[in-house]
TIVOVEX-298237 format. One record per residue (C-alpha): x negated, y negated, z. Coordinates in steps of 0.001 Angstrom, whole numbers, padded with zeros to 6 digits, always signed. Each point is the difference from the previous one (the first is absolute). Last residue first. Layout:
<pts>
XYZ ...
</pts>
This chain:
<pts>
-009144-010143+016959 +002575-002222-001723 -000424+002099-003126 +002443+002564+001390 +002872-002403-000487 -001222-001072-003424 -000290+003523-001326 +003356+001020+001492 +001630-002985-001688 -001453+001039-003360 +001180+003594+000434 +003588-001134+000276 +003005+000228+002322 -001921-000385+003246 +000013+002647+002764 +001449-000848+003369 -002254-000099+003048 -002950-000312-002376 -003012-000329+002288 -003131-001999-000802 -002891+000745+002342 -003431-001272+001124 +000268-003715-000739 -003552-001311+000353 +000702-003170-001971 +003498-001182-000823 +000272-001345-003550 +003528-000555-001290 +000006+000431-003766 +003400+001558-000379 +001591+002276+002553 +000919-002602+002607 +003365-001006-001523 +000304+003752-000584 +001841+000301+003290 -002018-000032+003177 -000565+001509+003424 -003363-001358+001217 -001389+002230+002736 -003041-000844+002146 +000233-003770+000261 -002763-002204+001462 -002611+000963-002620 -000215-003654-001138 +001314+000970-003447 +003014+001722+001528 +000799-002863+002359 -000406-002459-002872 +002454+002022-002088 +002568-000061+002813 -000359-003755+000542 +000172-000699-003745 +003226+001989-000316 +001402-001735+003083 -000760-003446-001467 +001547+001012-003325 +003212+001093+001705 +000557+003740+000190 +002677+001778-002049 -002480+000234-002906 -001730+002814+001836 -002691+000619+002601 +000842+001995+003126 -002148+000056+003142 -001611+002845+001957 -002078+000324+003177 +001107+003349+001401 +001822+000466+003310 +002462+002593-001314 +002688-002679-000065 -002301-002058-002269 -000243+002948-002387 +003795+000233-000260 +000343-003774-000462 -002561+000036-002826 +001731+002923-001707 +003445-001610+000151 -001233-003405-001160 -001925+001478-002905 +002979+002167-001001 +002338-002985-000162 -002401-001725-002392 +000018+002962-002364 -002486+002384-001620 -002298+000470+002982 -003787-000128+000187 -001951+000548+003215 -003210-002033-000068 -002516+001481+002385 -002590-000730+002642 -002512+002122+001928 +002042+003013-001056 +000460+002886+002476 +000927+002512-002735 +001846+002541+002140 +001693-002502+002320 +000905-002184-002984 +001431+003022-001822 +002083+000930+003046 +001352-003570+000176 +000905+000175-003680 +001961+003190+000634 +001874-001824+002754 +000872-002723-002524 +001009+002632-002568 +002581+001676+002211 +001932+001989-002610 -002745-000112-002624 -001263+003387+001138 -003635-000762-000670 -002667+001269-002413 -003074-002162+000496 -002044-001378-002901 -003638-000820-000624 -002002-002333-002231 -003648-000710+000841 -001155-003301-001484 -003440-000121-001626 +001192-001607-003235 +002879-002412-000316 +002612+001158-002474 +000176-001139-003624 -002030+002854-001413 +000261+000864-003692 -000707-003547-001108 -001047-002034+003042 -002522-002479-001379 +001734-001104-003180 -001047-003508-001041 +002110-000991-002973 -000811-003042-002076 +003143-001934-000683 +000826-001033-003567 +001735-003208+001228 +002449+000899+002767 +003762-000551+000261 +001824+002548-002136 -002510+002870-000063 -000918-000493+003653 +003660+000083+001055 +000558+003199-001982 -003049+001621+001615 +001310-000891+003454 +003471+001344-000834 -001503+003249-001297 -001700+000914+003271 -003674-000865+000622 -000907+000812+003588 -002414-001830+002296 +000835-003322-001626 -001802-003243-000746 +001071-002376-002785 -002212-002959-000855 +001461-002599-002358 -002240-002805-001233 +001888-003185-000738 +000222-001660-003428 +003778+000495+000030 +000198-002626+002737 +002017+001084+003064 +003664-000965+000513 +001315+002918-002104 -002145+002359+002092 +002136-000810+003048 +003197+000947-001842 -001663+003182-001274 -001053+000978+003514 +003502-000659+001345 +001567+002139-002740 -002421+002867+000671 +000402-000086+003791 +002244+003071+000255 -001828+001865+002769 -001414+002467-002550 -001498-002962-001872 -001677-001360+003105 -001296+003443+000978 -001546+000656-003403 -001598-003455+000047 -001945+000621+003203 -001634-003403-000531 +001194-002061-002959 -002585-002713-000637 +000486-003132-002127 -003261-001936-000448 -000357-003409-001669 +002915-001801+001666 +000046-003698-000853 +003728-000368-000687 +000964+002108+003041 +001532-002870+001940 +001244+000475+003555 +002547-002025+001969 +002308-000260-003001 +002840+001468+002111 +000617+002637-002682 -003718+000789-000216 -000152+000241+003790 +002898+002471+000067 -001549+001975-002860 -003138+000476+002111 +002216+001046+002914 +001650+002755-002022 -003133+001258-001762 -002152+000596+003109 -003034-002188+000342 -003688-000758-000257 -000747-003530-001220 -003527-001127-000885 -001556-003482-000174 +002235-001902+002404 +000894-003657+000519 +001461-001834+002991 +003401+000174-001705 -000244+003797-000098 -000824+000195+003705 +002883-002329+000901 +002408+002055-002131 -001178+003188+001733 +000622-001549+003405 +003500-001009-001069 +000783+003468-001333 -000081+001545+003451 -000893+003697-000402 +002469+002777-000901 -000888-000199-003665 -003552-000217-001261 -002616-002521-001187 -003535+000662+001267 -002421-002905-000560 -003620-000064-001172 -001947-003251+000346 -003546+000345-001301 -003019-001459+001778 -002489+001806-002217 -001599+001650+003034 +003386+001341+001152 +000972+001547-003321 -000605+003689+000673 +001435-000208+003529 +003025-001928-001268 +000500+002629-002710 +000096+002782+002608 +002381-001902+002285 +002338-000830-002894 +000045+003631-001136 +001002+001084+003517 +002701-002639+000292 +001476+000899-003388 -000174+003710+000917 +002035-000597+003133 +002535-002113-001862 +000667+002775-002485 -000022+000650-003767 -003022-002183-000838 -000442-002864-002474 -003383-001716-000324 -000144-003534-001390 -003104-001770-001260 -000842-003624-000824 +002394-001666+002466 -001163-003617+000296 -002889-001398+002069 -002467-000645-002805 -003444-000358+001624 -000142+003696+000918 +000200+001058-003644 +000971+003686+000018 -002340+002284-001944 -001944+001780+002755 +003112+000381+002161 +001786+001557-002989 -002902+002292-000920 -000402+001266+003586 +003677+000200+000952 +001030+002405-002753 -002272+002770+001271 +000133-001283+003586 +003709+000761+000069 -000472+003335-001801 -002363+001404+002625 +000406+003736-000549 +002599+000736+002695 +002842+000828-002358 -000877+001607-003298 -001182-002029-002927 +001879-000727-003201 -000931-003380-001430 +001669-001701-002960 -002253-002979-000737 +000396-003174-002054 -003409-001202-001167 -001655-003347+000708 -003651+001073+000098 -000025-000585+003777 +002846+002527+000202 -001880+002533-002145 -003197-000433+002087 +001602+000444+003443 +002308+002969-000580 -002335+002996-000248 -002200-000866+002994 +002986-000671+002277 +001792+003145-001215 -003083+002152+000632 -000460-001376+003540 -002502-002813+000272 -003027+000346+002263 -000967-002135+002999 +003250-001180+001593 -000680-001017+003616 +002569-002802-000024 -002666-002688+000579 -002077+001433-002861 +003073-000055-002235 +000558-003669+000899 -003633-000827-000832 +000391+001693-003392 +003065-002149-000652 -001845-003222+000867 -003020+000948-002157 +002110+000642-003085 +000131+003673-000998 -002317+001477-002620 +001619+003437+000029 -003274+001843+000596 -000395-001829+003329 +003179+001747+001182 -001907+003260-000199 +000275+002951-002370 -002026+003065+000984 +002090+002716-001670 +001139-002250-002806 +003730-000715+000245 +002508+002469-001386 +002960-000211-002325 -001604-001822-002930 +002772-002052-001543 +002956+001361-001936 +001649-001886-002821 +003713+000388+000423 +002689+002554-000796 -002444+002568-001371 +000249+002645+002681 +003225+000879+001764 +000416-001167+003562 -000643+002337+002976 +003199+000551+001976 +000420+003547-001313 -003109+001031+001933 +001801-000759+003248 +002770+002434-000875 
</pts>
């Protein structure tokens, strides 16, 4: 089933899929300020996707990039964009669209770290947060916007953000955005961006709707395929437990006792399920919190910060947390209820 997700050959020019064995960031010819930021972040060698993407983007090409989750895609598109943005011109020059608020915040943090020595202003634009603060940030001047489609369209409609000088249009986790029904929103946003833009599309899987979008909206994209034949994260042990299904929450508790995870994300298919499972674990004396779209944005950020700070043992989540969220040293991912598709399973398990 996973093999069937690999795109057919010949639909776009394909770039070299692997970086040189001893590639370093110095080989890319990065600006001094960007290299200094990488040094500060402790990044010494580019991942294959980072090495493969930099030169084509700097050369002005549209890219269709397939690379499995956890391979450093944010830095891959961040490096050439940060290197190219004019710090003296405080208008939006790049926009990155993401499917979720959490991913928008994470991408924004990563780009801010890469751009700190250039003095770039990078702003997250997403729903559930006060729009007035975002308007103030946009009026003060920004270089890069990272946002979710709905709130970006809101600002366009209010005329609080102009995309007339956008040079880079990035769709991060494009397969997820299209599966969530964002195609119309993406096309409406693209209509406000100059046709001379560079389009960079990043996706762990390459279903037909992604390829159709690329064919309609990108200029002879060069394809960088780094996960053909294997879209799952390597070096993860996959296991399953056969349970009765009658008292699944109690079965989960037995699994937790057997596995003794240092920390875990427990995935559920519905918002109601996350609340039920989290409450059950809390009653057993375990440190657990739910994460779903039912929570306010401030509560979602509080829960995610607890998890990142290693102050929360069990995060019980819907697939709002399945895409692109980076939590270091996460020992287990548990599927309390199994997802409907192989792609979702890949991205859930890729959190560890």
